[in-house]
MARDO-954875 format. One record per residue (C-alpha): residue number from 1; x, y, z; residue in three letters. Coordinates in nm, 4 decimals, padded with zeros to 6 digits, always signed. Example, Ala and Ser with C-alpha at 12.3 -4.5 7.8 and 13.67 -1.06 7.14 Angstrom:
BEGIN
1 +01.2300 -00.4500 +00.7800 ALA
2 +01.3670 -00.1060 +00.7140 SER
// end
This chain:
BEGIN
1 +00.0000 +00.0000 +00.0000 UNK
2 +00.1438 +00.3363 -00.1065 UNK
3 -00.0059 +00.6686 +00.0079 UNK
4 +00.0566 +00.9251 -00.2668 UNK
5 +00.0767 +01.2930 -00.1785 UNK
6 -00.0469 +01.6061 -00.3561 UNK
7 -00.2095 +01.4098 -00.6398 UNK
8 -00.3745 +01.6048 -00.9297 UNK
9 -00.7411 +01.5058 -00.9597 UNK
10 -00.8132 +01.6680 -01.2970 UNK
11 -00.7619 +01.3335 -01.4772 UNK
12 -00.9982 +01.1647 -01.2314 UNK
13 -01.3121 +01.3773 -01.2689 UNK
14 -01.5139 +01.3944 -01.5888 UNK
15 -01.5734 +01.7700 -01.5521 UNK
16 -01.1983 +01.8236 -01.5841 UNK
17 -01.1911 +02.0552 -01.2825 UNK
18 -00.8474 +02.1295 -01.1389 UNK
19 -00.8062 +02.0109 -00.7805 UNK
20 -00.5649 +01.8015 -00.5784 UNK
21 -00.5879 +01.5256 -00.3232 UNK
22 -00.3641 +01.5887 -00.0243 UNK
23 -00.3297 +01.2111 +00.0064 UNK
24 -00.4498 +00.9281 -00.2224 UNK
25 -00.4416 +00.5484 -00.2000 UNK
26 -00.5183 +00.3172 -00.4925 UNK
27 -00.7423 +00.0315 -00.3783 UNK
28 -00.6788 -00.2690 -00.6038 UNK
29 -00.8071 -00.5415 -00.3724 UNK
30 -00.9579 -00.5903 -00.0286 UNK
31 -00.6131 -00.6335 +00.1243 UNK
32 -00.5309 -00.2705 +00.0441 UNK
33 -00.8250 -00.1562 +00.2584 UNK
34 -00.7224 -00.3895 +00.5410 UNK
35 -00.3664 -00.2549 +00.5333 UNK
36 -00.4903 +00.1027 +00.5338 UNK
37 -00.7178 +00.0522 +00.8333 UNK
38 -00.4465 -00.1365 +01.0197 UNK
39 -00.2179 +00.1660 +00.9902 UNK
40 -00.2716 +00.3904 +01.2920 UNK
41 -00.1889 +00.6986 +01.0837 UNK
42 -00.4916 +00.6500 +00.8601 UNK
43 -00.7480 +00.4470 +01.0529 UNK
44 -00.9425 +00.7457 +01.1881 UNK
45 -00.8716 +00.9861 +00.9009 UNK
46 -01.1806 +01.1087 +00.7090 UNK
47 -01.1998 +00.9272 +00.3745 UNK
48 -01.3496 +00.9936 +00.0325 UNK
49 -01.4174 +00.7041 -00.2048 UNK
50 -01.3475 +00.7893 -00.5704 UNK
51 -01.4581 +00.5716 -00.8606 UNK
52 -01.4763 +00.7047 -01.2156 UNK
53 -01.5300 +01.0653 -01.1037 UNK
54 -01.8233 +01.0995 -01.3434 UNK
55 -02.0714 +01.2233 -01.0851 UNK
56 -01.8780 +01.4747 -00.8750 UNK
57 -01.8093 +01.8484 -00.8730 UNK
58 -01.4826 +01.9428 -00.7022 UNK
59 -01.4980 +02.2885 -00.5457 UNK
60 -01.1462 +02.2788 -00.4015 UNK
61 -00.8641 +02.0498 -00.2976 UNK
62 -00.9816 +01.7318 -00.1258 UNK
63 -00.8631 +01.7105 +00.2344 UNK
64 -01.0016 +01.3653 +00.3260 UNK
65 -00.7876 +01.0680 +00.2271 UNK
66 -00.8955 +00.9745 -00.1277 UNK
67 -00.9515 +00.6030 -00.1860 UNK
68 -00.9260 +00.5519 -00.5623 UNK
69 -01.1100 +00.2253 -00.6337 UNK
70 -00.9333 +00.0170 -00.8995 UNK
71 -01.0626 -00.3340 -00.8199 UNK
72 -01.0979 -00.5260 -01.1467 UNK
73 -01.2413 -00.8584 -01.2570 UNK
74 -01.5459 -01.0035 -01.4329 UNK
75 -01.6884 -01.3519 -01.3962 UNK
76 -02.0006 -01.5586 -01.4465 UNK
77 -02.1307 -01.7014 -01.1191 UNK
78 -02.4676 -01.8426 -01.2289 UNK
79 -02.6321 -01.9296 -01.5596 UNK
80 -02.9648 -02.0807 -01.4678 UNK
81 -03.3047 -02.1113 -01.6352 UNK
82 -03.4367 -01.7886 -01.4798 UNK
83 -03.1324 -01.5604 -01.4823 UNK
84 -02.7671 -01.5095 -01.5596 UNK
85 -02.5696 -01.3625 -01.2691 UNK
86 -02.2324 -01.1945 -01.3195 UNK
87 -01.9905 -01.0519 -01.0637 UNK
88 -01.7828 -00.7465 -01.1535 UNK
89 -01.5067 -00.5569 -00.9741 UNK
90 -01.5980 -00.2057 -00.8600 UNK
91 -01.3171 -00.0488 -01.0632 UNK
92 -01.4360 -00.1824 -01.3987 UNK
93 -01.5693 +00.0739 -01.6485 UNK
94 -01.9485 +00.0389 -01.6635 UNK
95 -01.9836 +00.0696 -02.0420 UNK
96 -01.7061 -00.1825 -02.1069 UNK
97 -01.8807 -00.4254 -01.8717 UNK
98 -02.2146 -00.3826 -02.0518 UNK
99 -02.0494 -00.4544 -02.3855 UNK
100 -01.8761 -00.7585 -02.2345 UNK
101 -02.2052 -00.9099 -02.1174 UNK
102 -02.3499 -00.8709 -02.4662 UNK
103 -02.0386 -01.0240 -02.6216 UNK
104 -02.0915 -01.3273 -02.3961 UNK
105 -02.4545 -01.3582 -02.5077 UNK
106 -02.6012 -01.2312 -02.1775 UNK
107 -02.8526 -00.9529 -02.2586 UNK
108 -03.0266 -00.7268 -02.0107 UNK
109 -02.8047 -00.4202 -01.9666 UNK
110 -02.8214 -00.2873 -02.3237 UNK
111 -03.0416 +00.0147 -02.2355 UNK
112 -02.7682 +00.1382 -02.0009 UNK
113 -02.4871 +00.1437 -02.2544 UNK
114 -02.2475 +00.4403 -02.2613 UNK
115 -02.3314 +00.5596 -01.9086 UNK
116 -01.9994 +00.6982 -01.7797 UNK
117 -01.8383 +00.5848 -01.4578 UNK
118 -01.7389 +00.2630 -01.2864 UNK
119 -01.9356 -00.0404 -01.1749 UNK
120 -01.8819 +00.0489 -00.8094 UNK
121 -02.0436 +00.3876 -00.8603 UNK
122 -02.3533 +00.2408 -01.0274 UNK
123 -02.5329 +00.1324 -00.7064 UNK
124 -02.4502 +00.4597 -00.5321 UNK
125 -02.6422 +00.6555 -00.7942 UNK
126 -02.8844 +00.3784 -00.8948 UNK
127 -02.7954 +00.4679 -01.2522 UNK
128 -03.0512 +00.4248 -01.5251 UNK
129 -03.1440 +00.5107 -01.8811 UNK
130 -03.4150 +00.4402 -02.1376 UNK
131 -03.6520 +00.2583 -01.9067 UNK
132 -03.4030 +00.0457 -01.7088 UNK
133 -03.2424 +00.1253 -01.3724 UNK
134 -02.9654 -00.0581 -01.1922 UNK
135 -03.2120 -00.1807 -00.9303 UNK
136 -03.3951 -00.3703 -01.2085 UNK
137 -03.0835 -00.5805 -01.2746 UNK
138 -02.9232 -00.5816 -00.9301 UNK
139 -02.8500 -00.8948 -00.7294 UNK
140 -02.6152 -00.7933 -00.4465 UNK
141 -02.2853 -00.6236 -00.3656 UNK
142 -01.9894 -00.6631 -00.1354 UNK
143 -01.8461 -00.3702 +00.0564 UNK
144 -01.6061 -00.2918 +00.3382 UNK
145 -01.6954 -00.0879 +00.6455 UNK
146 -01.4291 +00.1837 +00.6570 UNK
147 -01.4613 +00.2173 +01.0348 UNK
148 -01.4477 -00.1469 +01.1415 UNK
149 -01.2807 -00.3074 +00.8389 UNK
150 -01.5532 -00.5708 +00.8229 UNK
151 -01.6766 -00.7002 +00.4869 UNK
152 -02.0535 -00.7137 +00.4361 UNK
153 -02.3031 -00.7958 +00.1617 UNK
154 -02.6189 -00.6027 +00.0717 UNK
155 -02.9158 -00.7079 -00.1399 UNK
156 -03.1405 -00.4674 -00.3307 UNK
157 -03.3738 -00.3980 -00.0377 UNK
158 -03.0811 -00.3178 +00.1906 UNK
159 -02.9388 -00.0729 -00.0635 UNK
160 -03.2536 +00.1401 -00.0340 UNK
161 -03.2656 +00.2222 -00.4029 UNK
162 -03.4697 +00.5207 -00.5187 UNK
163 -03.4601 +00.7541 -00.8160 UNK
164 -03.0849 +00.8246 -00.8476 UNK
165 -03.0566 +00.7412 -00.4805 UNK
166 -02.9351 +00.4739 -00.2373 UNK
167 -02.8109 +00.4297 +00.1195 UNK
168 -02.4645 +00.5212 -00.0078 UNK
169 -02.5745 +00.8828 -00.0620 UNK
170 -02.7010 +00.9336 +00.2936 UNK
171 -02.4997 +00.9847 +00.6118 UNK
172 -02.5836 +00.7824 +00.9224 UNK
173 -02.8317 +00.9787 +01.1322 UNK
174 -02.9737 +00.7533 +01.4001 UNK
175 -03.0533 +00.3940 +01.4969 UNK
176 -03.3011 +00.3487 +01.2093 UNK
177 -03.0962 +00.5391 +00.9535 UNK
178 -02.8679 +00.2986 +00.7705 UNK
179 -02.6992 +00.5634 +00.5591 UNK
180 -02.3541 +00.4566 +00.4442 UNK
181 -02.2152 +00.7739 +00.2858 UNK
182 -01.8474 +00.8040 +00.3727 UNK
183 -01.8505 +00.4743 +00.5575 UNK
184 -01.8612 +00.2015 +00.2917 UNK
185 -01.6315 +00.1120 +00.0033 UNK
186 -01.7995 -00.1094 -00.2571 UNK
187 -01.5653 -00.3807 -00.3834 UNK
188 -01.7783 -00.6045 -00.6108 UNK
189 -02.1242 -00.5916 -00.7664 UNK
190 -02.3396 -00.8822 -00.8826 UNK
191 -02.5960 -00.8257 -01.1568 UNK
192 -02.8919 -01.0533 -01.2323 UNK
193 -02.9939 -01.0615 -01.5990 UNK
194 -03.3412 -01.2164 -01.6199 UNK
195 -03.4490 -01.4923 -01.8560 UNK
196 -03.6264 -01.4992 -02.0883 UNK
197 -03.4925 -01.1688 -02.2152 UNK
198 -03.7515 -00.9018 -02.2944 UNK
199 -03.6642 -00.5790 -02.4777 UNK
200 -03.7380 -00.2465 -02.3088 UNK
201 -03.8569 -00.0161 -02.5878 UNK
202 -04.0924 +00.2249 -02.4143 UNK
203 -03.8904 +00.5422 -02.4691 UNK
204 -03.9748 +00.7800 -02.7541 UNK
205 -03.6164 +00.7877 -02.8836 UNK
206 -03.6135 +00.4091 -02.9185 UNK
207 -03.9545 +00.4096 -03.0858 UNK
208 -03.8163 +00.6595 -03.3367 UNK
209 -03.5206 +00.4320 -03.4071 UNK
210 -03.7586 +00.1432 -03.4729 UNK
211 -03.9566 +00.3583 -03.7161 UNK
212 -03.6443 +00.4930 -03.8905 UNK
213 -03.4842 +00.1524 -03.9399 UNK
214 -03.7960 -00.0545 -03.9941 UNK
215 -03.6729 -00.3001 -03.7283 UNK
216 -03.9824 -00.3907 -03.5283 UNK
217 -03.8220 -00.6600 -03.3103 UNK
218 -03.4644 -00.5506 -03.2324 UNK
219 -03.2284 -00.7808 -03.0454 UNK
220 -03.0207 -00.6674 -02.7482 UNK
221 -02.7192 -00.5688 -02.9574 UNK
222 -02.9361 -00.3530 -03.1822 UNK
223 -03.0857 -00.1749 -02.8812 UNK
224 -02.7362 -00.1231 -02.7384 UNK
225 -02.6194 +00.0326 -03.0663 UNK
226 -02.9270 +00.2563 -03.0789 UNK
227 -02.8797 +00.3726 -02.7194 UNK
228 -02.5133 +00.4535 -02.7828 UNK
229 -02.6018 +00.6491 -03.0987 UNK
230 -02.8776 +00.8425 -02.9204 UNK
231 -02.6536 +00.9313 -02.6279 UNK
232 -02.3666 +01.0368 -02.8568 UNK
233 -02.6033 +01.2656 -03.0474 UNK
234 -02.7531 +01.4252 -02.7386 UNK
235 -02.4710 +01.4298 -02.4864 UNK
236 -02.1141 +01.5573 -02.5150 UNK
237 -01.8209 +01.3189 -02.4788 UNK
238 -01.6711 +01.4149 -02.1420 UNK
239 -01.3226 +01.3466 -02.2811 UNK
240 -01.3785 +01.6285 -02.5323 UNK
241 -01.6132 +01.8598 -02.3422 UNK
242 -01.5988 +01.8047 -01.9666 UNK
243 -01.9304 +01.7326 -01.7945 UNK
244 -02.0963 +01.5153 -01.5315 UNK
245 -02.3866 +01.3967 -01.7463 UNK
246 -02.7363 +01.4989 -01.6411 UNK
247 -02.6788 +01.7623 -01.3749 UNK
248 -03.0294 +01.7716 -01.2284 UNK
249 -03.2822 +01.5032 -01.1430 UNK
250 -03.6123 +01.5028 -01.3295 UNK
251 -03.8584 +01.6300 -01.0655 UNK
252 -04.1843 +01.4535 -00.9841 UNK
253 -04.5068 +01.6391 -00.9040 UNK
254 -04.8666 +01.5488 -00.8317 UNK
255 -05.1191 +01.5270 -01.1128 UNK
256 -05.2767 +01.8473 -00.9797 UNK
257 -04.9446 +02.0334 -00.9844 UNK
258 -04.8779 +01.9136 -01.3364 UNK
259 -05.2218 +02.0262 -01.4542 UNK
260 -05.1535 +02.3708 -01.3107 UNK
261 -04.8202 +02.3940 -01.4959 UNK
262 -04.9763 +02.2675 -01.8205 UNK
263 -05.2417 +02.5393 -01.7966 UNK
264 -04.9589 +02.7942 -01.8130 UNK
265 -04.7091 +02.6009 -02.0276 UNK
266 -04.8986 +02.3475 -02.2440 UNK
267 -04.5816 +02.2192 -02.4140 UNK
268 -04.4114 +02.0985 -02.0972 UNK
269 -04.2617 +01.7504 -02.1381 UNK
270 -04.4040 +01.5142 -01.8762 UNK
271 -04.4360 +01.1409 -01.8112 UNK
272 -04.7077 +00.9722 -01.5984 UNK
273 -04.5653 +00.7321 -01.3376 UNK
274 -04.7130 +00.4081 -01.2067 UNK
275 -04.7839 +00.5629 -00.8649 UNK
276 -04.9959 +00.8435 -01.0128 UNK
277 -04.7280 +01.1114 -00.9901 UNK
278 -04.5917 +01.2938 -01.2933 UNK
279 -04.2254 +01.3166 -01.3869 UNK
280 -04.1241 +01.6424 -01.5533 UNK
281 -03.8296 +01.6791 -01.7920 UNK
282 -03.5782 +01.8963 -01.6063 UNK
283 -03.4028 +01.9785 -01.9337 UNK
284 -03.7261 +02.1249 -02.0732 UNK
285 -03.7757 +02.3380 -01.7605 UNK
286 -03.4212 +02.4740 -01.7861 UNK
287 -03.4558 +02.5408 -02.1593 UNK
288 -03.7879 +02.7187 -02.1024 UNK
289 -03.6077 +02.9558 -01.8665 UNK
290 -03.3652 +03.0491 -02.1440 UNK
291 -03.0499 +02.8841 -02.0111 UNK
292 -02.9489 +02.6677 -02.3067 UNK
293 -02.6097 +02.7867 -02.4344 UNK
294 -02.5571 +03.0370 -02.1495 UNK
295 -02.2394 +03.0470 -01.9384 UNK
296 -02.0990 +03.1609 -01.6066 UNK
297 -01.7252 +03.1972 -01.6532 UNK
298 -01.6090 +02.8773 -01.8224 UNK
299 -01.9087 +02.6739 -01.7000 UNK
300 -02.1928 +02.6546 -01.9489 UNK
301 -02.5227 +02.4897 -02.0391 UNK
302 -02.4837 +02.2495 -02.3299 UNK
303 -02.6409 +02.3745 -02.6539 UNK
304 -02.8008 +02.0393 -02.7446 UNK
305 -02.9293 +01.9406 -02.4004 UNK
306 -03.0031 +02.1949 -02.1275 UNK
307 -02.9819 +01.9260 -01.8590 UNK
308 -02.6049 +01.9009 -01.9076 UNK
309 -02.3594 +02.1548 -01.7668 UNK
310 -02.0208 +02.1626 -01.9404 UNK
311 -01.6644 +02.2834 -01.8974 UNK
312 -01.6082 +02.5273 -02.1851 UNK
313 -01.2475 +02.5980 -02.0897 UNK
314 -01.1148 +02.2516 -02.1718 UNK
315 -00.8161 +02.1113 -01.9872 UNK
316 -00.6033 +02.4243 -02.0219 UNK
317 -00.8462 +02.6866 -01.8872 UNK
318 -01.1056 +02.4723 -01.7117 UNK
319 -01.4157 +02.5872 -01.5312 UNK
320 -01.3820 +02.5944 -01.1556 UNK
321 -01.6129 +02.4098 -00.9238 UNK
322 -01.7289 +02.7483 -00.7983 UNK
323 -01.8334 +02.8519 -01.1496 UNK
324 -02.0220 +02.5268 -01.2008 UNK
325 -02.2132 +02.5643 -00.8752 UNK
326 -02.2843 +02.9346 -00.9344 UNK
327 -02.4384 +02.8414 -01.2685 UNK
328 -02.6320 +02.5528 -01.1131 UNK
329 -02.7757 +02.7727 -00.8377 UNK
330 -02.8785 +03.0418 -01.0888 UNK
331 -03.0634 +02.7761 -01.2907 UNK
332 -03.2350 +02.6469 -00.9766 UNK
333 -03.3504 +02.9986 -00.8916 UNK
334 -03.4899 +03.0612 -01.2414 UNK
335 -03.6817 +02.7340 -01.2527 UNK
336 -03.8208 +02.7836 -00.9029 UNK
337 -03.9340 +03.1390 -00.9740 UNK
338 -04.1141 +03.0350 -01.2942 UNK
339 -04.2498 +02.6901 -01.2092 UNK
340 -04.2338 +02.6648 -00.8293 UNK
341 -04.0091 +02.3586 -00.8589 UNK
342 -03.6686 +02.3249 -00.6911 UNK
343 -03.4371 +02.1148 -00.9075 UNK
344 -03.2147 +01.8738 -00.7190 UNK
345 -02.8568 +01.8246 -00.8456 UNK
346 -02.7430 +01.4700 -00.9260 UNK
347 -02.3619 +01.5055 -00.8749 UNK
348 -02.1962 +01.4983 -00.5354 UNK
349 -02.0426 +01.8366 -00.4527 UNK
350 -01.7084 +01.8159 -00.2728 UNK
// end
């Protein structure tokens, strides 16, 4: 185990924000965590777990000890009549893992192709796209308690999945609060791919692809290719134009609230949910407030998708975390003043 000092974090966050870690340890297996916690110098030090850095905004140098998760490995652990179960190291790139499952003939993750980040970060955010969320394909995960050093396993119910939410995003707050933010390091994730496979085609963009191509019954690989093409058309490549993907969650409102907004803004994009609530398109709300293409310093709103905030300064003159958050707060204020809705950011602000 080597503790690196004064480590640049610009290569490790998809926004490309300049910041440094005072101390950083690369976690390549469970033994690295055990060695770290056995060292009296670091046992009680505050820690920050870093995966792919695709869902964070750095607003300054990181003082907690950064644990850079680089645990690799992919393997099949079950191939039964009802499901295929695979186990993947937390440091694996999510998109590469999705493509690997398809290459092996194990469909089920194709709607979540090209989502940036690592496998270990996927449960934290309960990532999802085009009608499928991680919780729909989740089996269990292994993690290490960063206070006690004990290894534990969680199933889907114990992860407390919600819309872009999980126990890993909440701090412990009492005997009934099982929040694990800052306390757990995910090491391996197991995904359950159900059989028989059924395509998820309920999104408008996928319906358009079916109409354009004339393919009425696409296989998993075709859906994967469509999803990748759609995302590449709508969203900037973070390696070219720094960003953290969708910056705000799509808000949900009651049917009555939605009807009131529609009376004033009939074109608002909205989706009825199974529980009777209505999900509103945050990108539409932001665009309606005139933010598309606008900037604060070198932080801007992407011209093709108002839900994405970008780093216009590149790697040489990058946006600061302060500029990103100033822009985000201005957008929140505009949307609240016009629609009475407070947008909630998706990335973790550090």
